[in-house]
C-alpha positions as CSV (number, residue, x, y, z in Angstrom):
1,M,72.9,-17.0,55.6
2,A,75.9,-14.6,54.8
3,S,78.0,-17.6,54.6
4,T,75.8,-19.4,52.2
5,I,75.6,-16.3,50.0
6,K,79.6,-15.9,49.9
7,G,79.7,-19.5,49.1
8,S,77.2,-19.4,46.0
9,R,79.2,-16.2,44.9
10,R,82.3,-18.1,45.1
11,R,81.0,-21.0,43.2
12,G,79.6,-18.9,40.7
13,I,82.7,-16.8,40.1
14,A,84.8,-20.2,39.9
15,L,82.4,-21.6,37.2
16,H,82.5,-18.2,35.1
17,T,86.3,-18.5,35.4
18,V,86.0,-21.9,34.0
19,L,83.8,-20.8,31.1
20,V,86.0,-18.1,30.2
21,L,89.2,-20.2,30.3
22,G,87.2,-22.9,27.9
23,L,86.1,-20.2,25.7
24,L,89.7,-18.7,25.4
25,L,91.2,-22.3,24.6
26,S,88.3,-22.9,22.2
27,A,88.7,-19.7,20.3
28,F,92.6,-19.8,19.9
29,P,92.9,-22.2,17.0
30,F,90.8,-19.8,15.0
31,Y,92.7,-16.8,16.3
32,W,95.8,-18.5,15.5
33,A,94.6,-19.4,11.9
34,V,94.0,-15.7,11.5
35,I,97.4,-14.6,12.7
36,M,98.9,-17.2,10.1
37,S,96.8,-16.0,7.4
38,T,98.2,-12.4,7.6
39,H,101.9,-13.4,7.6
40,T,104.5,-15.1,5.3
41,S,105.9,-18.6,5.9
42,T,109.0,-16.9,7.0
43,E,107.3,-14.9,9.8
44,I,105.1,-17.8,10.7
45,F,108.2,-19.9,11.7
46,S,110.0,-17.0,13.3
47,Y,111.0,-17.0,16.9
48,P,109.6,-15.4,19.0
49,P,106.1,-16.1,17.3
50,K,104.1,-13.4,15.9
51,L,101.1,-12.9,18.0
52,L,99.4,-10.1,16.3
53,P,98.1,-9.6,12.8
54,G,100.2,-9.0,10.1
55,P,100.0,-7.0,6.7
56,H,100.4,-10.0,4.1
57,F,96.5,-11.1,4.4
58,L,95.8,-9.8,0.8
59,E,99.2,-11.0,-0.8
60,N,98.0,-14.4,0.6
61,A,94.8,-14.4,-0.8
62,R,95.9,-13.2,-4.0
63,N,98.6,-16.0,-4.2
64,L,95.6,-18.2,-3.3
65,F,93.4,-17.2,-6.0
66,D,96.2,-17.5,-8.4
67,N,97.0,-21.1,-7.6
68,I,93.7,-22.8,-7.4
69,D,89.9,-21.8,-8.7
70,F,88.8,-21.1,-5.2
71,F,85.6,-19.7,-5.8
72,G,84.7,-22.1,-8.3
73,S,85.6,-25.0,-5.8
74,M,83.7,-23.1,-3.1
75,L,80.6,-23.1,-5.5
76,N,81.1,-26.8,-5.9
77,S,81.1,-27.6,-2.3
78,L,78.1,-25.3,-1.7
79,L,76.2,-27.0,-4.2
80,V,76.9,-30.6,-2.7
81,A,76.5,-29.7,1.0
82,T,73.2,-27.7,0.1
83,S,71.7,-30.4,-1.8
84,V,72.7,-33.4,0.5
85,T,71.5,-31.3,3.6
86,V,67.9,-30.8,2.1
87,L,67.6,-34.4,0.9
88,V,68.9,-35.6,4.3
89,L,66.4,-33.6,6.2
90,F,63.6,-34.7,4.1
91,F,64.4,-38.6,3.7
92,D,65.6,-38.9,7.3
93,S,62.9,-37.0,9.1
94,L,60.2,-38.7,6.9
95,A,61.8,-42.4,7.8
96,A,62.2,-41.3,11.4
97,F,58.4,-40.2,11.7
98,V,57.3,-43.6,10.5
99,F,59.8,-45.4,13.0
100,A,58.5,-43.1,16.0
101,K,54.9,-43.1,15.4
102,F,53.8,-45.8,13.3
103,E,53.3,-49.5,14.1
104,F,53.9,-51.7,11.2
105,P,55.4,-55.3,10.5
106,G,59.3,-55.8,11.0
107,R,59.6,-52.5,12.4
108,G,61.9,-53.5,15.2
109,L,64.1,-55.7,12.9
110,L,64.3,-52.9,10.3
111,F,65.5,-50.5,13.1
112,A,68.0,-53.0,14.4
113,L,69.2,-53.3,10.8
114,L,69.6,-49.6,10.7
115,M,71.6,-49.5,13.9
116,A,73.9,-52.0,12.4
117,I,74.5,-49.8,9.5
118,F,75.1,-47.0,11.8
119,M,77.9,-48.9,13.4
120,V,79.9,-49.8,10.2
121,P,82.5,-47.4,9.4
122,A,82.0,-45.3,6.4
123,Q,85.5,-46.2,5.1
124,L,84.4,-50.0,4.4
125,A,81.9,-48.7,2.0
126,A,84.3,-46.7,-0.1
127,I,85.1,-49.4,-2.6
128,P,81.4,-50.9,-3.1
129,Q,80.5,-47.4,-3.5
130,F,82.8,-46.6,-6.2
131,V,82.1,-49.7,-7.9
132,I,78.3,-48.8,-8.0
133,M,79.1,-45.1,-9.0
134,A,81.4,-46.4,-11.9
135,K,78.6,-48.7,-13.3
136,L,75.9,-45.8,-13.3
137,G,78.5,-43.7,-15.1
138,W,78.7,-41.2,-12.2
139,I,82.3,-41.1,-11.4
140,G,83.7,-37.4,-12.0
141,S,80.4,-35.8,-11.5
142,M,78.9,-34.4,-8.4
143,T,76.0,-36.8,-8.7
144,A,78.3,-39.5,-7.0
145,L,78.7,-37.3,-3.9
146,I,74.9,-36.2,-3.6
147,V,73.0,-39.3,-3.9
148,P,74.9,-41.8,-1.9
149,A,74.6,-39.2,1.0
150,A,71.0,-38.3,0.4
151,A,70.0,-40.4,3.6
152,N,71.9,-41.7,6.6
153,A,71.3,-43.8,9.6
154,F,72.4,-41.2,12.2
155,G,69.9,-38.8,10.8
156,I,67.2,-41.3,11.1
157,F,68.1,-42.5,14.4
158,W,68.4,-38.8,15.7
159,M,65.3,-37.7,14.4
160,R,63.5,-40.8,15.6
161,Q,64.6,-40.2,19.1
162,Y,63.5,-36.6,19.0
163,M,60.2,-37.1,17.4
164,K,59.3,-40.1,20.1
165,G,59.4,-37.2,22.8
166,A,58.3,-34.0,21.1
167,I,55.3,-35.4,18.9
168,H,52.5,-36.3,21.2
169,D,50.2,-39.0,20.1
170,E,47.4,-36.6,20.8
171,L,48.3,-34.3,18.1
172,L,48.1,-37.1,15.8
173,D,44.9,-38.3,16.8
174,A,43.4,-34.7,16.4
175,S,44.7,-34.5,12.9
176,K,43.2,-37.9,12.0
177,L,40.0,-36.8,13.3
178,D,40.4,-33.5,10.8
179,G,40.8,-35.9,8.0
180,A,44.6,-35.4,7.8
181,G,46.5,-38.4,5.9
182,F,50.0,-39.4,6.4
183,L,51.7,-36.6,4.5
184,R,49.7,-34.0,6.1
185,Q,50.4,-35.3,9.3
186,Y,54.1,-35.4,8.3
187,W,54.2,-31.9,6.8
188,H,51.8,-29.9,9.0
189,V,52.1,-31.7,12.4
190,A,55.4,-33.3,12.8
191,L,57.8,-30.7,11.2
192,P,56.6,-27.7,12.9
193,V,57.3,-29.6,16.3
194,V,60.7,-30.8,15.5
195,R,62.4,-27.6,13.9
196,P,65.2,-27.5,16.5
197,G,65.9,-31.2,15.7
198,L,65.9,-30.5,12.0
199,A,68.3,-27.2,12.8
200,F,70.7,-29.5,14.5
201,L,70.7,-32.3,11.8
202,G,71.1,-29.7,9.1
203,I,74.1,-28.0,10.9
204,F,75.8,-31.3,11.4
205,T,75.2,-32.6,7.8
206,F,76.2,-29.4,6.1
207,M,79.4,-29.3,8.3
208,G,80.1,-32.8,7.4
209,Q,79.6,-32.4,3.8
210,W,81.6,-29.3,3.5
211,N,84.6,-30.9,5.5
212,D,84.5,-34.2,3.5
213,Y,87.8,-35.0,1.9
214,A,88.0,-38.6,1.1
215,W,85.1,-39.4,-0.8
216,P,85.4,-36.5,-2.9
217,L,89.2,-37.0,-3.8
218,I,88.0,-40.7,-5.0
219,A,84.9,-39.9,-7.0
220,L,85.7,-36.4,-8.7
221,T,88.1,-37.2,-11.5
222,N,87.1,-34.1,-13.3
223,P,89.1,-31.2,-12.3
224,D,86.3,-28.8,-12.7
225,N,84.1,-30.5,-10.3
226,V,86.4,-30.6,-7.3
227,T,85.3,-29.4,-4.0
228,L,86.9,-26.9,-2.1
229,Q,88.8,-29.1,0.5
230,V,90.0,-31.4,-2.4
231,A,91.3,-28.0,-4.0
232,L,92.8,-26.7,-0.8
233,S,95.0,-29.8,-0.3
234,Q,96.5,-28.9,-3.7
235,L,98.3,-26.1,-2.0
236,N,100.4,-28.5,0.0
237,G,103.8,-28.9,-1.3
238,T,103.1,-26.9,-4.7
239,H,106.4,-26.6,-6.3
240,G,108.3,-28.4,-3.6
241,T,107.4,-26.1,-0.8
242,T,104.4,-25.1,1.0
243,D,103.1,-21.7,1.4
244,Y,101.7,-21.9,5.0
245,G,100.4,-18.2,4.7
246,M,98.6,-19.0,1.7
247,V,97.3,-22.5,2.9
248,M,95.8,-20.8,6.1
249,T,94.3,-18.0,4.2
250,G,92.5,-20.7,2.2
251,A,91.5,-22.6,5.3
252,L,90.1,-19.3,6.9
253,L,88.1,-18.2,3.9
254,A,86.6,-21.8,3.8
255,L,85.3,-21.4,7.4
256,V,83.1,-18.4,6.3
257,P,80.0,-20.5,4.9
258,L,80.4,-22.8,7.9
259,L,80.1,-19.7,10.4
260,I,77.1,-18.5,8.4
261,V,75.2,-22.0,8.4
262,F,76.0,-22.3,12.1
263,A,74.8,-18.9,13.2
264,I,71.4,-19.5,11.0
265,G,70.8,-23.1,12.5
266,A,71.8,-22.0,16.1
267,R,69.3,-19.1,15.9
268,Q,66.7,-21.2,14.8
269,I,67.2,-24.0,17.5
270,I,67.5,-21.0,20.5
271,G,64.5,-19.4,18.9
272,D,62.2,-22.5,18.8
273,L,63.3,-23.6,22.2
274,G,62.4,-20.1,23.6
275,K,58.9,-20.4,22.0
276,G,58.6,-23.9,23.6
277,A,59.6,-22.4,26.9
278,I,57.3,-19.5,26.7
279,R,54.2,-21.9,25.8
């Protein structure tokens, strides 16, 4: 008995050691970004490397704001990422609800087509997408970023798989007896049950749109509408040199909205899963 307890303790200690090491390795890039944002380029490349924060964060931030319209670009990114996230959550969950809980002719064929679209690299659609946006007159505006991303195959697939297990047919049958139509079933029965899945999809979508660089670089020809990632790329090689302290300050400040969204979404996921466990 005593040997069994000792063995379990050793396994627990080993597991916690591995988890702590994994946490330190995962946190180190963020910590290094903080260190670089508080030093000048000369100090960053000095030997031995600086491992503690320096005094130049405010100077780097001032240089950053002088070189690009940081807050204007951040506002553009927030507008695009928030709009796309809201649209994706609505359209993808609505389509997934139909695929998961309703029978209709051609459902299997449509879902197979959806999976085929899911496996096509997004880069292959860049040229046709640009041509369509140009014919619609949307090149240069943020509409060219929002509308094409309003729904995606991954979100439909993810929510369909989640809904198949989370929404019981008995709930839908009971709502039908109460006279609920399709939209009421979707809004009052399906959505409250799948909030953890929506929270994950919202985090995933927001992060993807916030970090998107290639398509905004192609579509946004108006300098006033550039997103934050495109604006930050303009800091590389300015005047033939790169101020890495300034660049890392911009990258660090760009992480703040992502951390806020992740904290809100993770809290929603954990809270809803906890309520489910209690029930």
